[in-house]
C-alpha positions, 0 to 999 in steps of 0.5 A: 527520503523525498529525493526520488519523489521529487524526481518523479513528481517533477518529470525527471526520467532517472526513476525507471518505470517498473516492469508490470507483472503479468497474470497467468496467460492461456496455457499456450504462453510459457510464462513462469506462472503459467508453468506453476499454476493449474490449468484453467479447466482445473480452476473451477472459478473465474479469473482471479485478481491480486489484492493487497492491504497494508499492515502497520506497526506500533508507530503506524508506519507500514511494515508489511502488506497482506496479499490475497486473491479477490476471487478467494474473498468472493467465494469464501474459499477458506471453507471450500475443499482442500484441493481448491484452497491449495489451488488458490494458494498456487495461483496467489504465489504465482502472482507474487512471483511474477510481480518479483515480490523480492523487489516489490516490497523493499524492507516490507514483508508480505503476509499470505494465508495458507492452509496447514498442508501447504507448509510442505509444498515445494512452491514455498521454496521459490519465495524470498523467505526472509520477506514472507509471513506465513499465516495458517488458515483455519483448519479445513474439514476434509482430510489432509490436515497435518498431524500435530507432530508433522505440523510442528515439524513443518513449521520448524522447517519453514522457520529454519528457511527464514519465513515468519510463522503466524497462527490464528487465535488459539482461543478461537482455533484450538486445533493449533494450540500445540504449535503456539510456542513456535508462532512469531505472531498471532492473528486476532480479529478486531470484534474478539478483542475484549479485555477478558479475551486478551487476558486469557490469551496472555495466560495461555501464552504464559503457559505455553512459553510463547512470546508471539506478537498479536496482529489485529485484523479488520480494525475499522476506525482509529479508536479501535486501533488505539484500543488494540494498541493499548491491549498490547498488539503490535501489528494492525490491519484495517480500514483505519489507516485511511479513516477520517477524523474530525479536523474542523478546528485544525489548521495547516502548520506554518511550513505548509502555509508558507508553501501554499502562499507561494503556490497561490502567488505562482498560479496567479502568475506573480512576477518572478522577483516577487516569488524569489522574494517570498522564497528568500523569506524561508531560508530552509525552503530556499536551501532545499530548492537550491540543493535540488536544482544543483543536484545530480537528479537535475544536472544543470550545466552550471552551478545555480547560486541564487534564487532568481537563477533557480527559478529561471532554470526550474521553471514554473510548472516544475516548481508548482509540482515541487511545491505541492509535494512539499505541501503534502510531505508529512511530519517525519514523527507521525507514522500514520501520515507517512502511511497515508502518503505511501498509499497516496503515492501508489494511487498517484502512480497508478492513476498516471499509468492509467492516464498514459494509456486511457487519457493521453495528456491527462497523466499529470492531472491524474497523478495530482488526484491520487496524490492529494486524495489523502491530503486531509489525513496527511495534513490532519485538516479537512480536504477542502481546506487542505487543497484550497490554496493549491490552485488546482484545475476544476477537474482535479477539485471535482474528483477530490471534493465532489466525487464527479468529473472525468478523473473520478472513475479513475480514482474510484478504481484505485481505491477498489484495488485497495479494498478488493478483499471486502468488496470483490465485485467493486473492482470489476465494475470500476474497471468497466467504468474506465474501459479497461480489464480488472487484470490491467488495473491490478498490474498497474496497481502492483507496478505503482506499488513497486514505484512507491516502495522505491521512492518512499523507502 
């Protein structure tokens, strides 16, 4: 699982840098998105930025991403005119197509919210249907909504095309009630998730013959996730994914402690023989190192058969980065830590890309800032305790623990890209502090997401 991650973290070049998607340019440019999207004069709005948030399954692993436009959240367009709502949906799909959504997500799905009248739009035919969850937005007040019979026919056609269909809560949005048997999932808002509401919804589904699973949005904390799971939900979205708990009494596991002991010795310029002896005390770790050094990714000219030889071939800096990644590798049975690691990898790669452009020579440190930014959630110990044995540079520690130093604005920017739905001004402000445009930031974010999909699987 971590083979590709090791290669990238250790500076191998066999992991290709994914092409960065571009937003629709000026009308003179002939990009695919420019051909699809309306002209700037038609948009009636400022620039739009693509945002994404993870959707987790019952095991708390990422199964999908919810995509939307930041400007859409800012203007609350779901209550605006149908023409403007269609316009934003066209721009959103144009962004996804430019980002090569079929390659971007791997085995995961993309969830997008569309008005009912958009179901017949030919632009949907350009999407990889088997990777897309179509969630109907609440009905618009102006003319143009599909009649119930036409709506059901359109939904059946899109299901036949391979799309997954979702409807808003039928107890809140009653207009789509007749289409309930066609839905594969029902989107519920966390504040409405009371036992009485859940009982009524189950009864309605039973009466309608619906087997749709529940997708609960905007869960703020872990206890809300646990409650939603207890109520029978299957898909989960919200800030709970990266929320902190009280881990003051927790300690790192024995594997992590062995690795951090090695890191401390390495950063203290311990003798190679002493470090080799520590490695030999952990047979599994020694075997991992020998296998990696002898792998096709590293491609030694001759087989490496001893730990001492491996250290000489590997080099101390490569060993340091390899050990840090091992220290951050989550328990394979813990879905949420795996989700947190995936988010941390996106942050790390985005920071590395930004560092290459805006902070030459500092991209490796920025990569570590992103990778370790969720180390407390991955290891389930306080962040200070998680990074204490890693002998990090002062600037890295300041960014993680004190929210200060030259690297912190870049980390804030990656977090702003994750939270653009709720705080549309935050991305603009964070990008300005880093001296780049929001468009550059979101392009780097998408490139980082694709890379994380490739290495995390």
